[in-house]
N, C-alpha and C positions, 0 to 999 in steps of 0.2 A: 544480579550483575555487579552491583556495587561491591559486594563481598569478594567476588572473583577479581575485580580490578584491585581492590585493596590487598588481597593475597598476592597477586602478581607483582604489584609494586613492592610489597615487603620482601618477596623472594628476590627481586632485582635490586634490593637495597635502597629503594626510593620511598620517600614519605608521600603517601597519597591522601590528600585532604578531601574528605567526602562531605564536608559540612554544608555544601550548597545543594546536595541531592534533594533534600526534603522540599526546599523552596521551589526547585525546578519541577519536581513531581506534582506538587499542588497546582502550580500554574499550568502545567501541561494537561493535567486531568481536567481542570476547569475549562480550558479552551477546547480540548478534545470533546468534552461532554456537550458543549454548545454545537460543535460541528456534527456530532453524532445525532443530536436531536433533529437537526435539519435534514440529515441524510435519511433518518428513519421516516420522516414525513414523505420524502420523495420516493424512496425505495419501497415503501409500503404499497405503492400502486403497482409494483412489478408483478407480472404474471409468470415471469421467469427471469433468471439472472445468468449472465455468462461471465466467467472469470478467465482472464488471459494473462499469462506470464511468460517468462523465459529464463533459461539458465538455472542458477542455483535456487530460485524461488519456486520452482515447479512443485516441489513437495508441499509448500505452503499453499499454492494454488489448489492442488488436489484436496488437501485437508480443509481449506477454507470452503471449497465447494461442498464437501461432505457435511461440514457444520451448518452451512446455510440450508442444505437439503433437509437435514435432521431437525432443525429448529423452526424454519419458516415453512417447510413442507410445500415448496413450489419447485418446479423443474429448475435444475441448475446444471450448467455445462461448464467444463473446464478444458482449456486448450493452451498449448504452447503457441507463441506468436506465429511461428512458421506454419503450424498446423491450421490455425485459424485463418491465416491469409491464403491457404491452399483451397478453401472452398466454403467453410461455414459463414464467412463474411457476406456471402450472397443472401443470407437470411436476415441481415440487419435491417431494422425498420425504425421509424421515429419513436415507437414505444418500446424499443429494446433497452435493457438495463445492463450496463457493462461495468465490470470492475477489473482494473489492470494492476498487477503487481509488477513494477518496473524497476528492476535493479540497474545500477550503472554497469557499464561493461558490454560484453558480448550480447548482441540482440537489441541494444538500445536504439540503433538507427532504424531497425525494422519496426520496433515498438512505436517510435515517433511517427513513422509513415502510416502505421495502422491507426494511431490516434488521430492524425489529421483526417483520415478517411472517415473514421467513426464519428468525429465531431461534426462533420457535414451532414450526418444523417440523424443522429440522436443527441439530445442534450443530457441524457441520463448516464453520465460517466463519472467514475471515481478512480483516481490514480493514487496508489500507495507506493512510495519509494522515491525514485530519482527526482530531485528538485528541478532539474532542467525540464523534464517532461511534465511534472506537476504544475509548473508555473504557467503552462499553456491552457490548463483545463479550469473549468468553473467550480467543480466540486473536489475539494482536497482535504484529506486528513494527513497533513504533513508536518504541521507545527510541532507536534510531539516528537516526531522522529528527528527533525532538524535540531531542536533544542537538545535532545538527548545526545545526538551525535556530536554537536559542538562541545557539550560538556565532557563527554567521554574522550573526545579527541585530545583533550589536554593531558590525558594520562597515557597516551600511546608511548610505548617504550622503544 
């Protein structure tokens, strides 16, 4: 990504200083590693995992579900937020494990309503994406994304 931003900056006639990238990467990886360790302990207890997303992240939801299925070898289901709210939510229990890919924009309001409902039933939730939604949940891998986006935002042309 850094190379693409530098190329884009050069093509636009702007000087892009990438000297801070390595420091941010190291800090982000260190913090993310600690969060991953905690999530592994919790999600290792899952007998199945459900991934829910909306809009432009649905391909990532499907691919993430496939990777979990292939590596962990437990049942994994993937849903669009609207699809999940149409019926599968009835199967939600205290020992359900849920991962939400929550981009900003269309679907955000529905995702927030679903998260409110899910958090009343199970504590095993992970939200990746929108800071507004992630701020409400207990389990978050957001630091890396926030730091990276703040850094890259400086280079928006």
